[in-house]
C-alpha positions in Angstrom: -6.6 -10.5 -16.7 -5.4 -7.0 -16.8 -1.8 -6.0 -15.9 -2.0 -2.9 -13.7 -0.1 -0.9 -11.1 -1.3 -0.1 -7.6 0.0 2.1 -4.8 0.8 0.5 -1.4 1.9 2.1 1.8 3.3 0.3 4.9 2.0 2.6 7.6 3.8 3.8 10.7 2.7 0.9 12.8 3.9 -1.6 10.2 7.3 0.1 10.0 7.7 0.5 13.8 6.8 -3.1 14.4 9.4 -4.3 11.9 7.0 -5.8 9.4 8.4 -4.2 6.2 10.2 -7.4 5.0 7.3 -9.7 5.8 4.8 -7.5 4.0 7.0 -7.0 0.9 7.8 -10.7 0.9 4.1 -11.7 0.8 3.5 -9.5 -2.3 6.6 -10.8 -4.1 5.8 -14.4 -3.3 2.4 -13.9 -4.8 4.1 -12.8 -8.0 3.6 -9.0 -7.8 6.4 -7.0 -9.2 7.9 -4.1 -7.2 8.5 -1.2 -9.6 9.1 1.6 -7.1 9.8 1.9 -3.3 11.0 4.5 -0.9 11.1 5.3 2.8 9.2 8.6 3.3 8.9 11.0 6.2 5.4 12.2 5.4 4.7 15.9 5.5 1.4 17.3 6.7 0.8 18.6 3.2 1.3 15.2 1.5 -0.8 13.5 4.2 -3.7 16.0 3.7 -3.5 15.5 -0.1 -3.4 11.7 0.2 -6.4 11.6 2.6 -8.1 14.6 1.1 -11.3 12.7 0.1 -11.9 12.2 3.9 -11.3 15.9 4.9 -14.8 16.3 6.3 -14.8 13.1 8.3 -14.0 12.9 12.0 -11.0 10.6 11.5 -9.2 12.9 9.1 -7.2 14.9 11.6 -6.1 11.9 13.7 -5.2 10.0 10.5 -3.0 12.9 9.3 -1.4 13.1 12.7 -0.7 9.3 12.7 0.6 9.1 9.2 3.1 11.9 9.8 4.3 10.5 13.2 6.8 8.1 11.7 8.3 7.2 8.3 6.3 5.0 5.9 7.2 2.8 3.0 5.6 3.9 -0.2 5.7 1.5 -3.1 4.2 0.6 -6.5 3.3 -3.0 -7.3 2.5 -4.3 -10.7 0.8 -7.5 -11.8 -2.4 -9.1 -13.2 -5.3 -7.4 -11.4 -2.9 -5.9 -8.9 -5.4 -3.6 -7.3 -7.9 -6.3 -6.3 -5.1 -8.8 -5.5 -3.4 -6.4 -3.1 -6.7 -5.5 -1.4 -7.5 -9.2 -0.9 -4.0 -9.8 0.5 -4.3 -6.8 2.9 -7.7 -7.9 4.2 -10.6 -5.9 5.4 -9.9 -2.3 6.7 -10.8 -3.3 10.2 -8.3 -5.9 11.3 -10.9 -7.4 13.6 -13.0 -8.3 10.5 -10.0 -9.3 8.4 -9.4 -13.0 7.6 -6.5 -14.7 9.2 -3.9 -15.1 6.5 -4.3 -11.6 5.3 -1.8 -8.9 6.3 -4.3 -7.0 8.5 -5.8 -10.3 9.9 -2.4 -11.5 10.9 -0.8 -8.3 12.2 -3.5 -5.7 12.8 -5.4 -5.2 16.0 -7.8 -2.3 15.4 -8.8 0.0 12.6 -6.7 3.0 13.7 -3.5 0.9 13.3 -4.2 -1.4 10.3 -0.6 -1.8 9.0 -1.1 -1.1 5.3 -2.9 1.0 2.7 -3.6 0.0 -0.8 -5.4 1.9 -3.7 -9.1 0.9 -3.9 -9.5 1.4 -7.7 -7.8 2.3 -11.0 -8.5 6.1 -10.6 -7.3 6.1 -7.0 -4.2 4.1 -7.9 -3.3 6.6 -10.6 -3.8 9.6 -8.3 -1.8 8.0 -5.4 1.1 6.9 -7.7 1.3 10.4 -9.2 1.1 12.0 -5.7 3.9 9.9 -4.2 6.2 9.2 -7.1 7.9 11.0 -10.0 7.9 9.1 -13.3 11.7 8.7 -13.1 11.3 6.9 -9.8 9.4 4.1 -11.4 11.4 1.2 -12.9 10.3 -0.5 -16.1 11.8 -3.9 -16.3 10.9 -7.6 -16.9 11.2 -10.0 -14.0 12.7 -13.3 -14.9 9.6 -15.2 -13.7 7.0 -13.1 -15.6 6.7 -15.6 -18.4 5.6 -18.1 -15.8 3.2 -15.8 -14.0 1.2 -14.5 -17.0 -1.0 -16.2 -19.6 
């Protein structure tokens, strides 16, 4: 198992619906370590950089408008195979296809409002972490339960 970091964002619908604590609690209960977190009013420039890979797709403009419509919670989670673990916990992108028990399956209703974003790979995680956080905003510490969570 590989210890890694991933970027996670609670999107405007998750924030506006009061789901921040529930979502963070799920990640913490799974044993993921929160190493950075902030509430961000997303600028158009930041949103366009974050979703830049999709700039030629029809959903790019509505997505930028949506993500800048309300603050979001940006965070970095750390743990064994954190990227795949977080993506599994989030569920499929379209909440209608997401398993019950996943964040999107439990709280999402349709693809345009799917509660959370998580990096989809190591390169994406590195890009997103560097886009949203300065190195000094990331905490390096040992959680008291890490010895019980890692082999």
